[in-house]
Each structure stands twice: as structure tokens, then as C-alpha cells.
ChimeraX commands (.cxc) that place a marker at each C-alpha (Angstrom):
marker #1 position -122.22,-12.04,-58.69 radius 0.5
marker #1 position -120.71,-15.50,-58.84 radius 0.5
marker #1 position -120.19,-18.15,-61.22 radius 0.5
marker #1 position -119.61,-21.85,-59.92 radius 0.5
marker #1 position -117.59,-23.87,-62.51 radius 0.5
marker #1 position -118.74,-27.26,-62.68 radius 0.5
marker #1 position -117.20,-30.14,-64.59 radius 0.5
marker #1 position -116.73,-29.33,-68.57 radius 0.5
marker #1 position -119.81,-30.03,-70.41 radius 0.5
marker #1 position -118.48,-30.68,-73.63 radius 0.5
marker #1 position -114.59,-31.88,-72.95 radius 0.5
marker #1 position -112.99,-32.57,-76.20 radius 0.5
marker #1 position -112.26,-36.10,-75.35 radius 0.5
marker #1 position -115.97,-36.43,-74.09 radius 0.5
marker #1 position -118.66,-34.48,-76.25 radius 0.5
marker #1 position -116.66,-32.08,-78.31 radius 0.5
marker #1 position -118.42,-29.46,-79.66 radius 0.5
marker #1 position -117.43,-27.08,-82.37 radius 0.5
marker #1 position -117.60,-23.22,-81.22 radius 0.5
marker #1 position -117.43,-21.64,-85.25 radius 0.5
marker #1 position -120.65,-19.82,-84.31 radius 0.5
marker #1 position -118.35,-17.45,-82.05 radius 0.5
marker #1 position -115.88,-17.68,-84.84 radius 0.5
marker #1 position -113.54,-20.16,-82.42 radius 0.5
marker #1 position -112.30,-23.36,-82.81 radius 0.5
marker #1 position -113.41,-26.53,-80.76 radius 0.5
marker #1 position -113.28,-26.99,-77.58 radius 0.5
marker #1 position -109.74,-28.16,-76.72 radius 0.5
marker #1 position -110.55,-28.89,-72.97 radius 0.5
marker #1 position -109.85,-32.34,-71.98 radius 0.5
marker #1 position -111.57,-33.77,-68.98 radius 0.5
marker #1 position -109.95,-32.33,-65.74 radius 0.5
marker #1 position -108.99,-35.36,-63.53 radius 0.5
marker #1 position -107.55,-33.26,-60.60 radius 0.5
marker #1 position -108.88,-30.22,-58.62 radius 0.5
marker #1 position -105.55,-28.43,-59.99 radius 0.5
marker #1 position -106.11,-29.20,-63.59 radius 0.5
marker #1 position -110.02,-28.31,-62.84 radius 0.5
marker #1 position -109.02,-24.98,-61.74 radius 0.5
marker #1 position -107.06,-24.08,-64.75 radius 0.5
marker #1 position -109.66,-24.38,-67.13 radius 0.5
marker #1 position -111.97,-22.45,-64.81 radius 0.5
marker #1 position -108.95,-19.72,-64.90 radius 0.5
marker #1 position -108.95,-20.09,-68.85 radius 0.5
marker #1 position -112.63,-19.34,-69.11 radius 0.5
marker #1 position -111.81,-16.22,-66.66 radius 0.5
marker #1 position -109.49,-15.07,-69.06 radius 0.5
marker #1 position -111.58,-15.68,-71.96 radius 0.5
marker #1 position -114.63,-14.05,-70.35 radius 0.5
marker #1 position -112.63,-10.79,-69.39 radius 0.5
marker #1 position -113.97,-11.62,-65.90 radius 0.5
marker #1 position -110.79,-10.53,-64.23 radius 0.5
marker #1 position -111.24,-7.09,-62.56 radius 0.5
marker #1 position -114.75,-7.19,-62.72 radius 0.5
marker #1 position -117.09,-8.14,-59.78 radius 0.5
marker #1 position -117.37,-11.80,-60.88 radius 0.5
marker #1 position -116.36,-14.13,-58.17 radius 0.5
marker #1 position -115.95,-17.93,-59.51 radius 0.5
marker #1 position -115.75,-21.12,-57.74 radius 0.5
marker #1 position -114.74,-24.19,-58.41 radius 0.5
marker #1 position -117.03,-27.28,-57.82 radius 0.5
marker #1 position -114.54,-30.50,-56.49 radius 0.5
marker #1 position -113.69,-33.49,-58.02 radius 0.5
marker #1 position -116.78,-35.33,-56.39 radius 0.5
marker #1 position -119.18,-32.73,-58.29 radius 0.5
marker #1 position -120.88,-32.48,-54.98 radius 0.5
marker #1 position -122.67,-28.58,-56.77 radius 0.5
marker #1 position -123.22,-30.73,-59.64 radius 0.5
marker #1 position -125.67,-32.72,-58.37 radius 0.5
marker #1 position -126.47,-31.44,-55.33 radius 0.5
marker #1 position -128.22,-28.63,-57.74 radius 0.5
marker #1 position -128.54,-30.62,-61.15 radius 0.5
marker #1 position -126.31,-28.12,-62.66 radius 0.5
marker #1 position -125.47,-29.58,-65.93 radius 0.5
marker #1 position -125.51,-28.95,-68.62 radius 0.5
marker #1 position -126.25,-25.42,-67.70 radius 0.5
marker #1 position -128.63,-24.22,-65.07 radius 0.5
marker #1 position -128.57,-20.20,-63.70 radius 0.5
marker #1 position -129.09,-19.90,-60.12 radius 0.5
marker #1 position -130.32,-16.73,-58.37 radius 0.5
marker #1 position -129.21,-16.36,-55.16 radius 0.5
marker #1 position -129.80,-13.62,-53.18 radius 0.5
marker #1 position -127.80,-11.16,-50.68 radius 0.5
marker #1 position -130.05,-13.28,-48.05 radius 0.5
marker #1 position -128.40,-16.24,-49.71 radius 0.5
marker #1 position -131.83,-17.46,-50.15 radius 0.5
marker #1 position -132.72,-19.26,-54.33 radius 0.5
marker #1 position -135.02,-17.06,-55.55 radius 0.5
marker #1 position -134.12,-17.70,-59.38 radius 0.5
marker #1 position -133.37,-21.04,-61.77 radius 0.5
marker #1 position -133.43,-20.45,-65.30 radius 0.5
marker #1 position -132.97,-23.70,-67.12 radius 0.5
marker #1 position -133.03,-24.83,-70.73 radius 0.5
marker #1 position -136.37,-25.50,-72.70 radius 0.5
marker #1 position -136.66,-26.75,-76.08 radius 0.5
marker #1 position -132.82,-26.49,-75.89 radius 0.5
marker #1 position -132.55,-22.74,-75.20 radius 0.5
marker #1 position -133.24,-20.56,-72.46 radius 0.5
marker #1 position -136.01,-17.58,-72.13 radius 0.5
marker #1 position -133.41,-15.30,-69.93 radius 0.5
marker #1 position -135.55,-11.91,-69.85 radius 0.5
marker #1 position -136.66,-12.35,-66.49 radius 0.5
marker #1 position -133.82,-13.55,-64.81 radius 0.5
marker #1 position -131.52,-10.94,-66.48 radius 0.5
marker #1 position -133.91,-8.41,-65.13 radius 0.5
marker #1 position -133.88,-9.88,-61.42 radius 0.5
marker #1 position -130.38,-10.24,-61.87 radius 0.5
marker #1 position -129.98,-6.35,-62.81 radius 0.5
marker #1 position -132.16,-5.33,-59.90 radius 0.5
marker #1 position -130.01,-7.62,-57.36 radius 0.5
marker #1 position -127.23,-5.36,-58.65 radius 0.5
marker #1 position -128.41,-2.17,-58.71 radius 0.5
marker #1 position -129.72,-3.11,-55.08 radius 0.5
marker #1 position -126.22,-4.25,-53.99 radius 0.5
marker #1 position -124.68,-1.09,-55.90 radius 0.5
marker #1 position -126.70,1.28,-53.66 radius 0.5
marker #1 position -125.85,-0.38,-50.31 radius 0.5
marker #1 position -122.05,-0.06,-51.49 radius 0.5
marker #1 position -121.37,-3.65,-51.70 radius 0.5
marker #1 position -120.87,-5.31,-54.99 radius 0.5
marker link #1:1,2 radius 0.2
marker link #1:2,3 radius 0.2
marker link #1:3,4 radius 0.2
marker link #1:4,5 radius 0.2
marker link #1:5,6 radius 0.2
marker link #1:6,7 radius 0.2
marker link #1:7,8 radius 0.2
marker link #1:8,9 radius 0.2
marker link #1:9,10 radius 0.2
marker link #1:10,11 radius 0.2
marker link #1:11,12 radius 0.2
marker link #1:12,13 radius 0.2
marker link #1:13,14 radius 0.2
marker link #1:14,15 radius 0.2
marker link #1:15,16 radius 0.2
marker link #1:16,17 radius 0.2
marker link #1:17,18 radius 0.2
marker link #1:18,19 radius 0.2
marker link #1:19,20 radius 0.2
marker link #1:20,21 radius 0.2
marker link #1:21,22 radius 0.2
marker link #1:22,23 radius 0.2
marker link #1:23,24 radius 0.2
marker link #1:24,25 radius 0.2
marker link #1:25,26 radius 0.2
marker link #1:26,27 radius 0.2
marker link #1:27,28 radius 0.2
marker link #1:28,29 radius 0.2
marker link #1:29,30 radius 0.2
marker link #1:30,31 radius 0.2
marker link #1:31,32 radius 0.2
marker link #1:32,33 radius 0.2
marker link #1:33,34 radius 0.2
marker link #1:34,35 radius 0.2
marker link #1:35,36 radius 0.2
marker link #1:36,37 radius 0.2
marker link #1:37,38 radius 0.2
marker link #1:38,39 radius 0.2
marker link #1:39,40 radius 0.2
marker link #1:40,41 radius 0.2
marker link #1:41,42 radius 0.2
marker link #1:42,43 radius 0.2
marker link #1:43,44 radius 0.2
marker link #1:44,45 radius 0.2
marker link #1:45,46 radius 0.2
marker link #1:46,47 radius 0.2
marker link #1:47,48 radius 0.2
marker link #1:48,49 radius 0.2
marker link #1:49,50 radius 0.2
marker link #1:50,51 radius 0.2
marker link #1:51,52 radius 0.2
marker link #1:52,53 radius 0.2
marker link #1:53,54 radius 0.2
marker link #1:54,55 radius 0.2
marker link #1:55,56 radius 0.2
marker link #1:56,57 radius 0.2
marker link #1:57,58 radius 0.2
marker link #1:58,59 radius 0.2
marker link #1:59,60 radius 0.2
marker link #1:60,61 radius 0.2
marker link #1:61,62 radius 0.2
marker link #1:62,63 radius 0.2
marker link #1:63,64 radius 0.2
marker link #1:64,65 radius 0.2
marker link #1:65,66 radius 0.2
marker link #1:66,67 radius 0.2
marker link #1:67,68 radius 0.2
marker link #1:68,69 radius 0.2
marker link #1:69,70 radius 0.2
marker link #1:70,71 radius 0.2
marker link #1:71,72 radius 0.2
marker link #1:72,73 radius 0.2
marker link #1:73,74 radius 0.2
marker link #1:74,75 radius 0.2
marker link #1:75,76 radius 0.2
marker link #1:76,77 radius 0.2
marker link #1:77,78 radius 0.2
marker link #1:78,79 radius 0.2
marker link #1:79,80 radius 0.2
marker link #1:80,81 radius 0.2
marker link #1:81,82 radius 0.2
marker link #1:82,83 radius 0.2
marker link #1:83,84 radius 0.2
marker link #1:84,85 radius 0.2
marker link #1:85,86 radius 0.2
marker link #1:86,87 radius 0.2
marker link #1:87,88 radius 0.2
marker link #1:88,89 radius 0.2
marker link #1:89,90 radius 0.2
marker link #1:90,91 radius 0.2
marker link #1:91,92 radius 0.2
marker link #1:92,93 radius 0.2
marker link #1:93,94 radius 0.2
marker link #1:94,95 radius 0.2
marker link #1:95,96 radius 0.2
marker link #1:96,97 radius 0.2
marker link #1:97,98 radius 0.2
marker link #1:98,99 radius 0.2
marker link #1:99,100 radius 0.2
marker link #1:100,101 radius 0.2
marker link #1:101,102 radius 0.2
marker link #1:102,103 radius 0.2
marker link #1:103,104 radius 0.2
marker link #1:104,105 radius 0.2
marker link #1:105,106 radius 0.2
marker link #1:106,107 radius 0.2
marker link #1:107,108 radius 0.2
marker link #1:108,109 radius 0.2
marker link #1:109,110 radius 0.2
marker link #1:110,111 radius 0.2
marker link #1:111,112 radius 0.2
marker link #1:112,113 radius 0.2
marker link #1:113,114 radius 0.2
marker link #1:114,115 radius 0.2
marker link #1:115,116 radius 0.2
marker link #1:116,117 radius 0.2
marker link #1:117,118 radius 0.2
marker link #1:118,119 radius 0.2
marker link #1:119,120 radius 0.2
view
């Protein structure tokens, strides 16, 4: 699986949002001004979500925001890319929420297929 870390959606110096619903403090991340800073924030995300050692790879969008601009991925979008490198699913928010059941099912099917082929 692959995650692309894009521009910080809720940087404390731009659009701070409190995460008390997760029993945590508000976001303390400031808008990165270099690729090194953006990469460090992505690394914090990897640690926070306990992704290290999993089958999830994380890429970081460049400071030109090419991925974000090309795929209109802000504030949040989920894209499902098949092993054949085809964009097969796009989950976008509707009425400020996601309906993820079909996306989750597709993702699990992809994982099962990859595991069955010895590739994860």
C-alpha cells in the first residue's frame, strides 16, 4: 500500500483544528517550507500511525505540490491504484463525510490478491 503525504491540511499557522475527538491536542505542525521539513512531518505521521514495519510505503509530495495539484487531493482524497497501475477507485468527501465501505472492500480484495501472489 502507498500513502502520498501532501501539504499539511491543518497546519497550526494556517488552519488549526483541534483533535480532541481523538483525545489529543490541537495540531502543532507548522506549514513546512522545505522538502526536508515536509518529510519530517511525514515521518511523524508514520510514527504516530504506527506504520513502520507494515506493508505501507509513504511518499512525500514535492514543494511544488505536483501530486496535490494533479489529483486535487486536498483536503482529502483516497485513490485506489491497481497492481496494473490503473486508477480504479476515487473516494471523495460528500456532505463533509466519506462513504468508505466500497473503497475498503476493494482495498481488501487488492490486498488478498497481492498476498496470494506473494507480493505485499
